[in-house]
LUMLUMTOR-383231 format. One record per residue (C-alpha): x, y, z; residue in three letters. Coordinates in nm, 3 decimals. Each point is the difference from the previous one (the first is absolute). Layout:
REM LUMLUMTOR-383231
[atom [X; Y; Z]; 'Ala']
...
***
This chain:
REM LUMLUMTOR-383231
[atom [7.250; 10.577; 12.945]; 'Met']
[atom [0.368; 0.096; 0.007]; 'Ile']
[atom [0.165; -0.182; 0.282]; 'Lys']
[atom [0.280; 0.180; 0.130]; 'Glu']
[atom [0.230; -0.028; 0.334]; 'Asn']
[atom [0.035; -0.407; -0.096]; 'Tyr']
[atom [0.131; -0.191; 0.303]; 'Thr']
[atom [-0.009; -0.329; 0.144]; 'Ile']
[atom [0.031; -0.072; 0.383]; 'Asn']
[atom [0.232; -0.230; 0.137]; 'Ser']
[atom [-0.225; -0.290; 0.039]; 'Ala']
[atom [-0.154; 0.034; -0.371]; 'Glu']
[atom [0.381; 0.020; -0.105]; 'Leu']
[atom [0.102; -0.329; 0.146]; 'Glu']
[atom [-0.319; -0.171; -0.100]; 'Lys']
[atom [0.108; 0.098; -0.370]; 'Lys']
[atom [0.361; -0.050; 0.002]; 'Thr']
[atom [-0.131; -0.405; 0.170]; 'Glu']
[atom [-0.178; 0.003; -0.309]; 'Trp']
[atom [0.271; 0.027; -0.181]; 'Phe']
[atom [0.239; -0.188; 0.137]; 'Ile']
[atom [-0.285; -0.297; -0.016]; 'Gly']
[atom [-0.041; 0.104; -0.423]; 'Lys']
[atom [0.381; 0.003; -0.007]; 'Cys']
[atom [0.044; -0.339; 0.088]; 'Arg']
[atom [-0.284; -0.102; -0.189]; 'Glu']
[atom [0.189; 0.152; -0.332]; 'Lys']
[atom [0.324; -0.188; 0.159]; 'Gly']
[atom [0.135; 0.360; 0.016]; 'Leu']
[atom [0.281; 0.060; 0.295]; 'Lys']
[atom [-0.143; 0.181; 0.217]; 'Val']
[atom [0.297; 0.286; 0.029]; 'Thr']
[atom [0.082; 0.261; 0.219]; 'Pro']
[atom [0.027; 0.257; -0.315]; 'Gln']
[atom [-0.375; -0.182; -0.158]; 'Arg']
[atom [-0.129; 0.097; 0.371]; 'Leu']
[atom [0.062; 0.294; 0.046]; 'Ala']
[atom [-0.044; 0.150; -0.357]; 'Ile']
[atom [-0.383; -0.113; 0.049]; 'Tyr']
[atom [-0.053; 0.128; 0.327]; 'Arg']
[atom [0.153; 0.325; -0.099]; 'Glu']
[atom [-0.232; -0.070; -0.305]; 'Leu']
[atom [-0.319; -0.046; 0.248]; 'Met']
[atom [0.064; 0.302; 0.260]; 'Lys']
[atom [0.012; 0.277; -0.335]; 'Thr']
[atom [-0.214; 0.122; -0.242]; 'Asp']
[atom [0.205; 0.212; -0.218]; 'Glu']
[atom [-0.024; -0.303; -0.275]; 'His']
[atom [0.363; -0.026; -0.039]; 'Pro']
[atom [0.200; -0.085; -0.273]; 'Ser']
[atom [0.296; -0.257; 0.078]; 'Ala']
[atom [0.258; 0.334; 0.036]; 'Glu']
[atom [-0.271; 0.129; 0.232]; 'Met']
[atom [0.029; -0.317; 0.225]; 'Met']
[atom [0.416; -0.039; -0.040]; 'Tyr']
[atom [0.068; 0.364; 0.131]; 'Asn']
[atom [-0.208; -0.110; 0.278]; 'Lys']
[atom [0.110; -0.298; 0.108]; 'Leu']
[atom [0.373; 0.020; -0.051]; 'Arg']
[atom [0.002; 0.209; 0.286]; 'Gln']
[atom [-0.083; -0.311; 0.240]; 'Asp']
[atom [0.135; -0.239; -0.234]; 'Tyr']
[atom [0.328; 0.154; -0.220]; 'Pro']
[atom [0.107; -0.340; -0.143]; 'Gly']
[atom [-0.335; -0.017; -0.199]; 'Ile']
[atom [0.001; 0.073; -0.386]; 'Ser']
[atom [-0.279; 0.159; -0.222]; 'Leu']
[atom [-0.004; -0.262; -0.192]; 'Asp']
[atom [-0.036; -0.221; 0.305]; 'Thr']
[atom [-0.344; 0.247; 0.039]; 'Val']
[atom [-0.093; 0.042; -0.348]; 'Asn']
[atom [-0.011; -0.419; -0.021]; 'Arg']
[atom [-0.224; 0.040; 0.326]; 'Thr']
[atom [-0.196; 0.207; -0.074]; 'Leu']
[atom [-0.127; -0.189; -0.353]; 'Ile']
[atom [0.021; -0.348; 0.226]; 'Thr']
[atom [-0.243; 0.191; 0.231]; 'Leu']
[atom [-0.213; 0.069; -0.272]; 'His']
[atom [0.019; -0.331; -0.135]; 'Glu']
[atom [-0.088; -0.217; 0.273]; 'Met']
[atom [-0.295; 0.270; 0.099]; 'Gly']
[atom [0.071; 0.160; 0.274]; 'Ala']
[atom [0.057; 0.356; -0.236]; 'Ala']
[atom [-0.139; 0.161; -0.255]; 'Asn']
[atom [0.188; 0.239; -0.269]; 'Ile']
[atom [-0.170; 0.350; -0.084]; 'Val']
[atom [-0.035; -0.004; -0.292]; 'Glu']
[atom [0.084; 0.377; -0.195]; 'Gly']
[atom [0.219; 0.211; -0.288]; 'Ser']
[atom [0.300; 0.004; 0.021]; 'Gly']
[atom [0.172; -0.032; 0.283]; 'Asp']
[atom [0.143; -0.319; 0.226]; 'Ser']
[atom [-0.252; -0.253; 0.104]; 'Lys']
[atom [-0.126; 0.057; 0.336]; 'Arg']
[atom [-0.096; -0.246; 0.248]; 'Tyr']
[atom [-0.335; -0.022; 0.270]; 'Asp']
[atom [-0.045; -0.211; 0.232]; 'Cys']
[atom [-0.344; 0.084; 0.083]; 'Asn']
[atom [-0.215; -0.295; -0.161]; 'Met']
[atom [-0.334; 0.121; 0.098]; 'Asp']
[atom [-0.176; 0.149; -0.316]; 'Glu']
[atom [0.083; 0.329; -0.104]; 'His']
[atom [0.063; 0.224; -0.246]; 'Gln']
[atom [0.345; 0.277; -0.039]; 'His']
[atom [0.021; 0.332; -0.090]; 'Phe']
[atom [0.345; 0.097; -0.091]; 'Lys']
[atom [0.100; 0.393; -0.030]; 'Cys']
[atom [0.205; 0.087; -0.309]; 'Ile']
[atom [0.216; 0.297; 0.166]; 'Lys']
[atom [0.108; -0.172; 0.334]; 'Cys']
[atom [-0.055; -0.304; -0.080]; 'Lys']
[atom [-0.160; -0.098; 0.318]; 'Lys']
[atom [-0.256; -0.338; -0.024]; 'Ile']
[atom [-0.316; 0.018; 0.211]; 'Tyr']
[atom [-0.232; -0.277; 0.067]; 'Asp']
[atom [-0.367; 0.059; -0.048]; 'Phe']
[atom [-0.307; -0.265; -0.017]; 'His']
[atom [-0.320; 0.082; -0.190]; 'His']
[atom [-0.183; -0.333; 0.009]; 'Lys']
[atom [-0.141; 0.009; -0.347]; 'Pro']
[atom [0.287; -0.044; -0.126]; 'Phe']
[atom [0.048; -0.316; 0.147]; 'Asp']
[atom [-0.275; -0.108; -0.182]; 'Asp']
[atom [0.092; 0.104; -0.362]; 'Ile']
[atom [-0.151; -0.215; -0.259]; 'Lys']
[atom [0.209; -0.154; -0.283]; 'Leu']
[atom [-0.101; -0.026; -0.366]; 'Pro']
[atom [-0.181; -0.357; -0.038]; 'Pro']
[atom [0.322; -0.055; -0.270]; 'Asn']
[atom [0.281; 0.077; 0.254]; 'Ile']
[atom [-0.150; -0.269; 0.250]; 'Asn']
[atom [-0.021; -0.244; -0.286]; 'Lys']
[atom [0.337; 0.081; -0.125]; 'Lys']
[atom [0.187; 0.063; 0.291]; 'Phe']
[atom [0.027; -0.163; 0.385]; 'Lys']
[atom [-0.040; 0.328; 0.206]; 'Ile']
[atom [0.214; 0.007; 0.363]; 'Leu']
[atom [0.019; 0.363; 0.079]; 'Arg']
[atom [-0.201; 0.292; -0.113]; 'Lys']
[atom [0.159; 0.357; 0.099]; 'Thr']
[atom [-0.085; 0.353; -0.044]; 'Val']
[atom [0.287; 0.230; 0.041]; 'Tyr']
[atom [-0.044; 0.414; -0.071]; 'Leu']
[atom [0.254; 0.251; -0.070]; 'Glu']
[atom [0.002; 0.373; 0.045]; 'Gly']
[atom [0.091; 0.291; 0.261]; 'Ile']
[atom [-0.033; -0.035; 0.358]; 'Cys']
[atom [-0.139; 0.313; 0.161]; 'Asp']
[atom [0.280; 0.048; 0.177]; 'Ile']
[atom [0.164; 0.028; -0.279]; 'Cys']
[atom [-0.308; 0.200; -0.132]; 'Leu']
[atom [0.071; 0.246; 0.282]; 'Glu']
[atom [0.375; 0.066; -0.028]; 'Glu']
[atom [-0.086; 0.092; -0.408]; 'Asn']
[atom [-0.267; 0.270; 0.146]; 'Glu']
***
């Protein structure tokens, strides 16, 4: 099922912000206005933004913020379990704050990334030799193709 028009209500945003503040303190990280703004902005979007996309959005309200700060903060969010990096080929890293089980489809023409959830993908069975050799922390399914909007534009 394609998940579009992701929105988070203000109560849920506040709940997740409190969780994030607690997680920062647990990890010994300062809770800076920039770090909070980056997390909250990532929570509010379904665009799977890159660091540059986030920087362009945030610098309107935080003119002193740097692209490096945004980039390092997004990597920190990933490392602390508050966001995932959407794997893909060729382009900048893109980030996703939706930590629920789901998969991604990326249009190679318009670069939009869509969330979708197909339950059987959650339960992909790995070969026994993989489980013996490695400790699997996360499994993802990532599809690339051309979205319906770009297909219609070509007709």
